[in-house]
C-alpha positions as CSV (number, residue, x, y, z in Angstrom):
1,M,114.3,142.9,38.0
2,T,115.4,140.1,40.3
3,R,116.3,140.4,44.0
4,A,119.0,138.0,45.2
5,P,118.2,135.9,48.3
6,P,119.3,137.5,51.7
7,G,121.4,136.2,54.6
8,D,123.8,133.3,54.5
9,M,122.8,132.5,50.9
10,L,124.7,135.6,49.9
11,D,128.4,135.3,49.7
12,S,131.0,136.9,47.4
13,R,131.3,133.6,45.6
14,A,127.8,134.1,44.2
15,H,128.9,137.4,42.7
16,V,132.2,136.0,41.5
17,A,130.1,133.5,39.5
18,T,128.2,136.3,37.9
19,A,131.4,138.2,37.1
20,E,132.5,135.4,34.8
21,T,130.0,136.7,32.2
22,D,130.8,139.7,30.0
23,D,127.5,141.5,30.6
24,V,128.4,143.0,34.0
25,S,128.3,146.7,34.7
26,P,131.2,148.6,36.3
27,K,129.0,149.4,39.3
28,C,128.5,145.7,40.0
29,R,132.2,145.0,39.5
30,R,133.0,147.7,42.1
31,W,130.6,146.2,44.5
32,E,132.1,142.7,44.0
33,N,135.7,144.0,44.5
34,E,134.7,145.7,47.8
35,R,133.0,142.5,49.0
36,E,136.1,140.5,48.2
37,R,138.3,142.9,50.1
38,E,136.0,142.9,53.1
39,K,135.9,139.1,53.0
40,I,139.7,138.8,52.9
41,E,140.1,141.3,55.8
42,T,137.5,139.6,57.9
43,E,138.8,136.0,57.4
44,S,142.3,137.2,58.2
45,N,141.0,138.1,61.6
46,G,139.6,134.7,62.2
47,M,135.9,135.7,61.9
48,P,133.4,134.6,59.3
49,P,132.2,137.3,56.8
50,P,129.1,139.0,57.9
51,P,126.0,138.5,55.7
52,V,125.0,141.6,53.8
53,A,122.3,142.4,51.4
54,T,123.1,142.2,47.7
55,P,122.3,145.2,45.5
56,L,119.6,144.9,42.9
57,A,120.7,143.9,39.5
58,C,121.6,147.2,37.8
59,G,119.7,146.6,34.6
60,S,119.2,144.4,31.6
61,R,123.0,144.3,31.1
62,C,123.5,142.4,34.4
63,R,122.3,138.8,34.3
64,A,121.1,137.3,37.7
65,P,123.0,134.1,38.6
66,S,121.3,130.8,37.9
67,P,119.6,129.0,40.8
68,L,122.3,126.2,40.6
69,K,125.1,128.8,40.9
70,L,123.3,130.4,43.9
71,L,123.0,127.0,45.6
72,A,126.6,126.2,45.0
73,A,127.6,129.6,46.3
74,A,125.5,129.1,49.4
75,V,127.1,125.8,50.2
76,A,130.5,127.2,49.7
77,A,129.6,130.1,52.0
78,V,128.5,127.7,54.8
79,E,131.6,125.6,54.4
80,A,133.8,128.8,54.6
81,R,132.0,129.9,57.7
82,T,132.4,126.5,59.4
83,R,136.2,126.5,58.6
84,S,136.5,130.0,60.0
85,V,134.7,129.1,63.2
86,R,136.9,126.0,63.7
87,R,140.0,128.2,63.4
88,R,138.8,130.4,66.2
89,R,140.3,129.6,69.6
90,L,137.6,129.8,72.2
91,P,138.4,129.7,75.9
92,P,137.6,126.3,77.5
93,S,134.1,126.1,79.0
94,P,134.1,125.8,82.7
95,P,132.9,122.4,83.9
96,P,129.1,122.2,84.7
97,P,128.3,122.8,88.4
98,V,128.0,119.6,90.4
99,A,125.3,119.4,93.0
100,P,126.6,118.3,96.4
101,L,125.8,114.7,97.1
102,A,123.3,114.1,99.8
103,L,124.7,112.5,102.9
104,S,123.8,108.9,102.9
105,R,122.5,107.8,106.2
106,R,122.3,104.2,107.3
107,P,118.7,103.7,108.3
108,S,118.1,102.3,111.8
109,S,116.8,98.8,111.8
110,S,113.4,98.0,113.4
111,S,111.0,95.1,113.2
112,S,108.2,97.6,113.6
113,H,108.9,100.3,111.0
114,H,109.6,100.7,107.3
115,L,112.9,102.1,105.9
116,F,111.7,103.6,102.7
117,G,109.1,103.1,100.0
118,G,109.5,101.7,96.5
119,N,108.0,102.3,93.1
120,S,105.1,104.6,93.3
121,L,105.4,105.1,97.1
122,F,109.1,105.6,96.9
123,S,108.8,108.2,94.2
124,Q,106.0,109.9,96.1
125,M,108.3,110.4,99.1
126,E,110.0,113.2,97.2
127,R,106.7,115.0,96.8
128,Y,105.8,114.3,100.4
129,W,109.0,115.8,101.8
130,T,107.4,118.5,104.0
131,G,109.5,119.1,107.0
132,R,111.9,121.8,105.9
133,G,109.3,124.5,106.1
134,I,106.9,122.9,108.6
135,S,107.1,123.8,112.2
136,S,103.9,122.5,113.6
137,N,101.8,119.3,113.6
138,K,98.9,121.1,112.0
139,G,101.1,122.3,109.2
140,L,102.3,118.8,108.6
141,V,98.8,117.4,108.4
142,E,97.8,120.2,106.0
143,Q,100.7,119.5,103.8
144,L,99.9,115.8,103.6
145,Q,96.3,116.8,102.7
146,N,97.6,119.1,100.0
147,Y,99.6,116.2,98.4
148,G,96.6,113.9,98.6
149,V,98.1,111.5,101.2
150,I,95.4,112.3,103.7
151,R,92.0,112.2,102.0
152,S,89.4,111.5,104.7
153,K,88.2,114.0,107.3
154,K,88.5,111.4,110.1
155,V,92.2,110.7,109.4
156,A,93.0,114.4,109.2
157,E,91.2,115.1,112.5
158,V,93.0,112.3,114.4
159,M,96.5,113.1,113.1
160,E,96.0,116.8,113.9
161,K,94.8,116.1,117.5
162,L,97.6,113.6,118.1
163,D,100.8,115.7,118.1
164,R,103.6,113.7,116.5
165,G,106.1,115.8,118.4
166,L,105.2,113.9,121.6
167,F,106.3,110.6,120.0
168,V,109.8,111.4,118.8
169,P,113.0,111.9,120.8
170,E,113.5,115.3,122.3
171,G,115.1,117.7,120.0
172,A,114.3,115.6,116.9
173,P,112.6,117.4,113.9
174,A,109.2,115.9,114.6
175,Y,107.4,117.3,111.5
176,V,109.8,116.2,108.8
177,D,108.2,113.6,106.6
178,N,110.9,111.0,107.2
179,P,111.5,108.0,109.5
180,M,113.5,108.7,112.6
181,P,115.5,106.5,114.9
182,I,114.0,106.0,118.4
183,G,116.7,103.7,119.8
184,H,117.1,99.9,120.1
185,N,117.6,99.7,116.3
186,A,114.0,101.0,115.8
187,T,112.5,103.9,114.1
188,I,109.2,105.8,114.0
189,S,107.7,105.7,110.5
190,A,107.4,108.7,108.2
191,P,104.1,110.6,108.6
192,H,103.1,109.8,105.0
193,M,103.3,106.1,105.8
194,H,101.2,106.5,108.9
195,A,98.7,108.4,106.9
196,T,98.7,105.9,104.1
197,C,97.9,103.0,106.5
198,L,95.3,104.9,108.3
199,E,93.5,105.7,105.0
200,L,93.7,102.0,104.0
201,L,92.1,100.9,107.3
202,E,89.8,103.9,107.9
203,K,86.6,101.9,107.2
204,N,87.7,99.3,109.7
205,L,88.5,101.8,112.4
206,Q,84.9,102.9,113.1
207,P,83.7,103.6,116.7
208,G,83.4,100.4,118.6
209,M,85.7,98.3,116.4
210,R,88.9,96.5,117.4
211,A,92.4,97.2,116.0
212,L,95.8,95.5,116.4
213,D,99.1,97.2,115.8
214,I,102.1,94.8,115.4
215,G,105.4,96.6,116.1
216,S,103.9,99.5,118.0
217,G,107.2,101.3,118.6
218,T,106.5,104.7,120.0
219,G,102.8,104.0,120.3
220,Y,101.8,106.7,117.8
221,L,99.8,104.6,115.3
222,T,98.2,102.6,118.1
223,A,97.1,105.8,119.7
224,C,95.6,106.9,116.3
225,F,93.7,103.6,116.1
226,A,92.4,104.2,119.6
227,M,91.2,107.7,118.9
228,M,89.3,106.4,115.8
229,V,87.6,103.4,117.5
230,G,86.9,105.4,120.6
231,L,86.0,104.3,124.2
232,Q,83.6,101.6,123.0
233,G,86.3,100.1,120.8
234,R,89.8,98.6,121.5
235,A,93.3,99.4,120.2
236,V,96.1,97.0,121.0
237,G,99.8,97.5,120.4
238,V,102.4,94.8,120.5
239,E,106.1,95.5,120.6
240,H,108.9,93.0,121.6
241,I,111.3,95.7,123.0
242,S,110.2,96.2,126.6
243,E,112.0,99.6,126.8
244,L,110.1,100.9,123.8
245,V,106.8,99.7,125.3
246,A,107.6,101.7,128.5
247,D,108.5,104.8,126.5
248,S,105.3,104.4,124.4
249,V,103.1,104.4,127.5
250,K,104.7,107.7,128.6
251,N,104.2,109.1,125.2
252,V,100.5,108.3,125.1
253,Q,100.0,109.6,128.6
254,R,101.2,113.1,127.4
255,S,98.9,113.0,124.3
256,A,95.3,113.5,123.5
257,A,94.9,109.7,123.7
258,A,95.7,109.6,127.4
259,P,92.0,109.1,128.5
260,L,91.7,106.1,126.2
261,L,94.8,104.5,127.9
262,K,93.4,105.2,131.3
263,E,90.0,103.7,130.4
264,G,91.5,100.6,128.9
265,A,90.4,101.2,125.3
266,L,94.1,101.5,124.4
267,S,96.7,99.0,125.7
268,L,100.4,98.4,124.9
269,H,102.0,95.0,125.4
270,V,105.4,93.3,125.2
271,G,105.2,90.3,123.0
272,D,106.2,88.6,119.7
273,G,104.1,90.3,117.1
274,R,104.4,87.4,114.7
275,L,101.9,85.6,117.1
276,G,99.5,88.6,117.2
277,W,97.5,89.1,120.4
278,P,94.8,86.5,120.7
279,E,93.4,87.8,124.0
280,H,91.4,90.6,122.3
281,A,90.8,88.9,119.0
282,P,89.1,89.0,116.5
283,Y,90.1,92.3,115.1
284,D,88.5,94.5,112.5
285,A,91.8,96.0,111.5
286,I,95.4,94.8,111.8
287,H,98.5,96.7,110.9
288,V,101.9,95.1,110.6
289,G,104.9,97.5,110.5
290,A,107.5,94.9,109.3
291,A,107.9,92.7,106.3
292,A,106.9,89.0,106.7
293,P,108.2,86.4,104.2
294,E,104.5,85.4,103.7
295,I,101.2,86.4,105.2
296,P,101.2,85.0,108.8
297,K,98.5,82.5,109.4
298,A,98.2,83.5,113.1
299,L,97.3,87.0,112.1
300,V,94.8,85.9,109.5
301,D,93.1,83.7,112.1
302,Q,92.8,86.8,114.4
303,L,91.2,88.8,111.7
304,K,87.4,89.1,111.9
305,P,85.3,88.3,108.8
306,G,84.9,91.6,107.0
307,G,88.2,92.8,108.6
308,R,91.3,94.1,106.8
309,M,95.0,93.7,107.4
310,V,97.7,95.9,105.9
311,I,101.1,94.1,105.9
312,P,104.4,94.3,103.9
313,V,105.3,90.9,102.4
314,G,108.6,89.8,100.8
315,N,112.3,89.7,101.4
316,V,114.4,91.8,99.0
317,F,111.4,92.8,96.9
318,Q,108.3,93.7,99.0
319,D,104.8,94.7,98.5
320,L,102.4,96.4,100.9
321,K,99.5,94.0,100.7
322,V,95.9,94.6,101.7
323,V,94.3,91.5,103.0
324,D,90.5,91.4,103.3
325,K,88.8,88.5,105.1
326,N,85.6,87.3,103.5
327,S,82.5,86.1,105.3
328,D,83.4,82.5,104.6
329,G,86.8,82.8,106.1
330,S,88.7,83.0,102.9
331,I,90.9,86.0,102.1
332,S,91.3,88.4,99.2
333,V,94.7,90.0,98.7
334,H,95.8,92.9,96.5
335,D,99.1,94.8,96.3
336,E,98.8,98.5,97.3
337,T,102.4,99.5,96.4
338,S,106.0,98.3,96.5
339,V,107.8,99.1,99.7
340,R,110.9,98.3,101.7
341,Y,110.4,97.4,105.3
342,V,112.7,95.8,107.8
343,P,112.0,92.1,108.5
344,L,109.4,90.9,111.0
345,T,111.8,89.0,113.2
346,S,112.7,88.1,116.8
347,R,113.7,90.5,119.5
348,D,117.3,89.2,119.6
349,A,117.7,89.5,115.8
350,Q,116.6,93.1,116.0
351,L,118.9,94.0,118.8
352,R,121.8,92.4,116.8
353,G,120.8,94.5,113.8
354,F,119.4,91.6,112.0
């Protein structure tokens, strides 16, 4: 006794094919007639016939359909169902929901701060977005540690002690991982950029060493340098907007770095950062917060053998370059990541908006 295949393979056409033979019992004929009637009623309502199980062959007088006939019947059943579905009129699907567009914001220009990262750093910014649920400086530092931006204990300690909230305009969301305008077409860099540069320079910011910060802006990163090199070291910030320098001094005076400013281990100056600050050279660490078309020779000359400089280089396409000065005075350069900084330019060009 043969059992016919279940499901969509079974359609009335398969049984009509068997009915063409003479050896079919009345019981099978009744079943086929009922199936034909159900099929006609169902298709008249615009619905495909439901699959049902076929009864077992009723005995030796009923011959099971050949495999070829079963296959042909199955194909016909699928085609019939497809035609039936096409005839059904379904209500139009509502359009997919569209996410609201983020408000685009024209970033403020600054010769001392980046606008946004690119490539790996740019893609990481999405992961580093920490501010929406962060309400304290400690929480911000912990979040940057969780994402692997801050890796060394020293960088974590300094960023936790030096409250970023003291270096942003009053009322600004200080603990959002995003650049913020500070006036005069300048911004304070995002926390993850500060942390990235501190990590790159950490070995050159040991107690007693000297550091130069070009484009010091609010004074935040210069203050971080000072806290890392300590009273026996020296941290120098250079900014060509005098109003920003005055504000940065006030910021530092309210912070944990105030004693270093008072003792002279930290100083902030008005000047053209492209020329560096030869008075306290050579430096173990130099940070440049604006993109130069090429690595400035004046800054390389002020870098101590064994020293390191972090500087964005390029015009439209920029790379954050790490410059190490060898003992013979030559330099080794490697690209850390692609970035997008504002240009290292003159004071007048910055105030004009470049």
